[in-house]
N, C-alpha and C positions, 0 to 999 in steps of 0.2 A: 467306465461307468461309475467308479468310485470317485473319480476326479472330474471336475467340469471341463468343458472343451477348452483347449489352449487358445489364448487370445494374443493377438499382435496389435501393437499401436502403429497406425499407418498415418502418414501425412500426405495431403494433396495440395500442391502448390500450383498456382496458375494465374493468368490474367483475369481481371474482372469481366472481360468480354465473354469468357466461357463459363463464368460462375453459375449462371442459370442452367446451362446444359449439364454441367457437372452435378449440380444439386438434383436435377431430374434423374440422372443415371444412378446416383447413389441412393436416392429415395426408392427407386424401383427395386433395388436389390434387397432393401430392408435388412441389412446386416451391419450397418455402420453406427456404432455408439459414439456420438460426438463428445469430444472433450471441450468444456467451456473455456474460452480464452479469458484469462484473468487480467489482461492489460499489463503484463510484466515486461514486455519487449519494447524497447525504445522505437519510436516512430511508427508503431503499429497500434491501431485502435480496434475495438470490437466492431464488427460490421453492422450495417444497417439493413433493415428489411428490404427485400427487392420490390420493384414496382408492382403495384396491385395488392400489396399486403393489407393496407388499410381498408380498401374496398372489400376484399375477401373477408376480413375480420368483421366488418360491419354487417355484411350479408350473413355470416355465420351466426352472429348474435341474433339477427332477425329471425333466421330459420329456427334456432333453438327456442326463441321466445314463442314463435308460432307453434312449435311442437308442444310446449308447455301449456299454452292456451287450449289447444285441441286435444291434449292428453294423448299424443301419438306415442305408440310403443313399437318395438321391432316386430311384434306379431301382426301389426297393421300393414306391413310392407306390401303384401300382395305380389303381383308379377314384378320381375326385375325392371327397373325404370332407368333409361339412359338420359342423362342430363347434359344438354349441350351448352356451351359457353354463351352463345348468342341469346338463347331463350331464358337463361338463368335469372338475370336481373329483372327482366320484364315479368316473368311468372311469379317471382318472389313478391314483387310490388303488388301485382294483382291479388295474390292470396292475402298479403298483409292488409291491404285496404278493406277487403270484404270481411276478413276475420276480425279486424279491429272494430269494424262497425257492429258486428254481431256481439263481440265481447263487451263493447261499451254499452250496447242495449241491454245485455244480460246484467251488467253491474247496475245500470239504472233501475231495472225492474227489481232486482234484489234489494236495492236501497229503498224503493217505494214500498216493498212488502215489509221491510223492517220498520219503516215509519208508520205504516198502518197497524202493525202489531203493537208498537209503542203507544199508539193512540188508543187501542183497545185496552191496554194496561192502565192508561190514564182514566178511561171512562168507567171501568168495572166498579170502582168504589162507589160511584154515583147510582149504580143499579140498586144498591141496598137502600138508598134514600127514597127512591121512587118519585123523584122530582124532575119535571122536564127542565131542559136547559134554558128555555126562554124565561123561566121563573127565577133564574139565578143572575140575570143581567138586566141592565137598562133602568134601574131605579134612580130617582132624583133625591129622594129623602131617606132611602134605606141603604144600609151597608150589609153585604153578604160575605160570610166566610164559611168555608167547608174544610173539615179536617178530622183528625183523630184525637180524641181526648176523653176526659171524664166529665159527664154531665153534672155530677154532684159538685165538681170543682168549678165548672164554668158558670153555673147559675148564680151562686152567691157573689162571684167576682163581678159579673155584669150588673147585678142588682145594686151593688155598692158603688159602681162607677158613676161619677158625677157627670160624665160626658154622654152617657147612654140614657135616653128617655124611656125607651121600652124595647123589648126584644122577645123573640120566640125561637125555640130550638126544635129541630126535627132530627130524629136519630134513626139509624139503621145499622144494627150490630154495633161495631165500634166507630162508625162514621157519624159525624154530627154536622148539621147545617145550621148556621146562626143567621137569623134575620134581625137586624137591630136598627132602631131609629135614633141617631144621635140628637142631642139637644141642638137648638138653632145656633148657638155660639161655638159649637165644636167644629173642628176641622175635618177634612175628608178621612183621615186615618184614625179617627176616634176609636172605632171598634178594634182595630189591630193593636192600638196602644193599650186598650183596656185588658187585652188578653195576654199581655207581656207578663211572664212569671207564672202563668197558669198552665196546667197540664193540657196543652192543646198544640197539635202539630198541623199547620195549615197545608192544604192540598191545592195545587193550582187548578183553576177552573178550566175545563176543556175548551178548545178553540170553537167547537160547535156551539151555536147560540140558539138552535131550535131543535124540537123533537125530543123524544124520551131517550134515556140511555140505552134501553133495550133496542129501540129502532135504530139508533146510531151504530150500535155494535153489529146488528144484522146487516146494515148497509156496508159497513167496513169489511165484514167477512165476505160479502159478495164481491167487493172490490178486490180483496185478496185472492179470491177464487179466479177472478178474471186475470189478475196479474200473474197468478201461478200458471194459468193456461197460456198466457203470452210467453212466460219464461220457458215453459215446456216446448213451445213452438221454436223459440230461439235456440234452445238446447238441441232440438232435432235438426235444425239447420246447421248448427256447428258439428253435429255428428255426421251429417251428410258431407260437410266440407272436409271433415277428417278422413272419411272414406275416399273422397275424391283426391285428396292431396297428400295422404300419408306416404305413398310410394315416392312421390316427388320430394317431399321434405326430407325423408330418410336418405334418399340418394343425394340430394343437394347438400345435406349435412356432411355426408362422407366425402363428397367431392371438395367442398369448401374446407373441411378439416385438413385434407391432404394439401390443398393449395396454401393454406395458412402455414402449415408445417414447413413446406418448401420455401415459402417466401420469408419466413422468419429464421430459417437455418443460418443465414449469415450473421445473426447475432452471436453465434458461437465461434465465428471465424476471426482470425487476426488479419486486418486489412490495411493497405495503404490506399492512396488515391487510385492506383491502377492495378493492384494485385491482391491476392488473398492466399491465406494458408488455413487449411482445415485439418484437424487432427482428431482421431478417434480410434476405437477398438473394433476389430473384426476377428472372427474365428481364423486362426492361422491357416487352416486348410483351405480357406476361401480367398486368400490373398490374390492368387492369380485370376480368379473369377472377378474379383473386385477391380483389379488393374485392367483386365481386358474389357470390362464393361465401360469404364471411363474412357479408355483409349478408343473404343468403337464410337463413343459419343462425340469426342472432341479431337481425336487424333493425338498428335504429339504436342499439343498446346498445354499440357500439364506435366508436372513431375510427381510421380507417386513413389513413396519410399516406405518400406517397412522399417520402423525405427527401433523397435524392441519386441521381445516376446516375453510374456509373463511365465515365470517358473515358480515352483514352490520353494518357500524359504526354509533355511535351517538356522536363521539368526534372530528369529522373533518377529519379523515383519510378515505382512500378508503374503508377499511374493517378492522374488527378486526379478531383475530384468536382464534377460539374456540379450546382449547387444548384437544387433545385426550390423554387418559392415556398412558404414555410412551413417549409423545412428548411434546416439549416446545420450545418457541423461545428464552428463556433466557439462561444464562450460558456462560462459557468461555472455556470449555475444548474442546479438539480435539479428533477425533476418535483414538482409540488405537488398534494396531494390536494384534491379539491373536496368541497363539502358533500353532494353526492348519492352519494358513494361512489366516484366516478371520480377522475381527476386531469387537470390540464393538462400538456401536454408542456413540458419545460423550454425556456425561450426565451433566446436570446442577445441581446446588446445591440441587434442589428438586428431582433429579433422572430422569429428562425428557431429551429427545433427543434434540440436537441443530441442527437447520437447516443451510444450506449453506449460505443463504441470505434471507432477508425478502422481496422477490420479490412479485409483485402483481399477483393475479391469472388471467389467461386468461378469456375472456368473451365467454361463449358458450350460445348463445341465445336458450331459451327453449320454443318453440312454436309447437303446434300440426300441423299435415300435411296440413290442410286446410289453416292455417295462414302462414305457413313457407315461401311460395314464396314471401311474402311481406317483408321478411327480406332483400331482395336485395335492395329495395327502401331505407330502413334505412341505409344499408351499403354503399349506393351510397353517402350519406352525411358523415356518420362516424359510425363505430360500437360503440354502447354504452359501456362505461367503466363498470367495475364491480359494481360501486356504483350508477350507473344511472338506471332509469327505462327504460325498453325496450318498445318503442312506437309502435312496430309492430302491436299489437292488435288494436290500435287506427286507424292506417292506413288501416287495414283490414276492419274496420267498416265504415270508412269515404271515402276513396279514390274511391272505385268502385261506391258507392252511389252518390258522387259528380259528377263523370265522367258520369254516366248514366243520372243524372239530367240535365247536360249541353247538352249532345248530344240528348238523348231522341228520338231515331228512331228505330223502330222494325227491319228494313232491315239492317241498319248498325250494330245493336246489334248482329244479326245472323252472319254477316260477321266477326265481331271482335271475337265472340265466336269460329267460325270455325278456324280462324287464330291462336287463342290461343291454340286450341286443337292440331293443327298441330305442333306448337312449343313445346308443352308439351309432345307429344308422339313420335316425330321424333328425338329428341335430348336427349336421355336418359343419355348419357355420358357427356352432357354439362349442368351443374347445373344452370348456370346463364340464359341460354336460356330457360330451363324448367321453371325456376321461372318467367321469363317474360311471358311465355305461360300461367302459372297459373293466373298471374295478369290480362292478357288480357281476359281470360275466365271470370273472375269475373266482369271486366269492361263491357264486352259484355253482360253478363247476366243482369246486372242492366240497361244497355242501352236498352235492349229488353223490360224489364218491364216498364220503363218510356216511351218507344216508344208506348206501348199499351195504357198507360194512356194518352199520348199526342194524340194518334190516328194517328200516322204517320208511313209511310213505305217508305224509300228512298225519303223523302221530300214531299210525296203526302199524303193527308188526307183520304186515302182509308179506313183505320181502323175506323176512326171517322164516315165516311159516311155509311159504310156497317155494322159495328158492333155496335158502340155505338148508332148511330141514327136509323139504320135499324132494328137491332135485339133487342137491349136493350131498345130503345125508348127514349133515352136522346136527348136533344136539341143539344148537342155538347159533345165532349170528356170530361172526368172528370176534366182534367186540360189542360190549353193551354199555349203556349209559349209567347203569347202577341205580336206576330210579325205583326198582322194585325190591322188596325184602330179599328175594332170592339172589339179587345181584349186588348185595352189599359189598362184597369183596371188590367188585369193579369200581364202586364209588370210592372206596379207600385207595384203590390203586391210582385212580385219576387224580386224587389229591397229591400223591407223591409225584406223579408224572408232571402235574402242573407246576410243582415246586422246581423240579429239575429243568423244565422248559424255561421258567422264569430266570433261574440261575444261568442257564445257557445264554439267554437273551442279554442279560446284564454283562456277561463275559464278553460278548461280541461288542457291546457298546464301549466298555472300558478298554478293550483291546484297540478299537479304532481311536479312542481318545489317547491312548498311550503312543500309538504311531504318530498321530498328529502333533502331540506335544514334543515328541522326540525330534520331529522334522522342524517344527517352528522354534523350539528352544534347545533343550539338551536332554540327556538321559535322566539326569537328576530330577529335572522338572517333571518329566513324564512319569517317573516312579512315584514322586510325591503326590501328583494329581490323580493318577490312575492306577499305577502298579500297587500302591498300598491298599487301595480298595479291592483290587483283584485278590491279593493275598488274604485280606481279612475275610472277604465274603466266601471264597473257596475254602479257606481254612475252617470257617465256622460250619459250613455244611458238610465238609469231610468229617469233622468232629461229631456232628449230629448223626451222621450215618455210620459212624464207627461203633465198635463194641463198647466204647467208653460209656455210652448212655443206654445200653441195651436193657438194663433193668428199670429205666425211667421212662423212655419214650414208648409209644404204642408199638406193638410187635409187627403190625402190618407194614411199617416202614422198611423192615428187613425182608419181608416175605413177598412183597409186591413184584 
């Protein structure tokens, strides 16, 4: 439990003719952690995806795109859906065609609504003027400009302009409409030129040429309502399509993900024109299972070897490699193809197989079922490396106890336990939620136990009154929280107990660190990194609790 499951590096060598069957068998076991081939062997190249990989990848991208468009989530799955190979491509294409039509229409409507809203924003300033749009266009001898500016600055500017014969201003709040008649010799832009340098910012005239601004806005708002209704209709059709196809899309995604994984597995293999070598890590205890599964799939057409076993280091590395007869990490030779289309594993000078690369084994936490849910708390911080202790057992022994000690209420404990039970049983396919349920059950159980000892149920001292005092005959519950003036001694006592528990917890952590550093390095390193802290911390608290400070520290430290 304190160490991860022991791992072995295993190689599988065989002809390319059986590569697909081997990949299928290995994938079904779900225990093989592939080592990426780095191209270091002569005459061996990284493999290429198997036939069908490109098609499966394209279909997977399509399915995930459809899931995004339809906003499909795992909760939409419904009854289990079986996806057949023959119907897969046809059904995906059918769904894609219809969903893309609806999505395109949805985007078009949204764009039209945005355009209408922009048009309203452009028209609203003209509402203040109260001038119909047909009065702003179509003049032969008049120039019209609308914008924001200062009337007091515009009037003298236009009056002094040689190119303007006459003009009139119409205002509405900060909006000004200018109607000006240029002199006969002036060009078409006379009004605009006259306003240069004046406090005036022009506003583009709306595209509409008739009707009042109020009527135009009302018409546009009606158009937006109709477009919104059309959009809602399209959204409803997409919702219906999601309900119809969610189960298929989720099942298709799972199936295609597996197919792509299998088809792209050879990218990690070392291959020649006719043979392949795959290497990876598996739990040592499952080597025979691994070997028998491949043998059952392809017979004796492959050679399966356990090259090495990971052990814990005493020289500073993550792990050392215990060599298996026929396997070694040394040597310089590359795999050599044989006449029958296979190849021999590369051999070192001592006759042992050479591995692709000295990669670290993956960490597989090794905890029994009762403790396993607490792995989630450890993984929330970081999964321990192969050289580190797994603290899950310590969390299992301390977290629920500390939680129950802090809450300590029978009623809340029952509620927590019930919530944990629901999480654990209702989400069998969601491992993280099940783990949270298991943790909640344990926390609720200890909360219930401490609730009985505290004599509380939902904050009321009913258990203390009717059980501990009424039936057992005690003056009060066995332990108290110290929240009342009469229980002040309990409060002081819990302060001391909390300190001692904290010191104990830190001792456990540094003792683990001491053992790890001693194994990975040496005794000196372990002492400097952990032993010194152990001595300092324990020495400090022994001194605090000794008679040396009796006249200084509170007396309850010695009487608790």
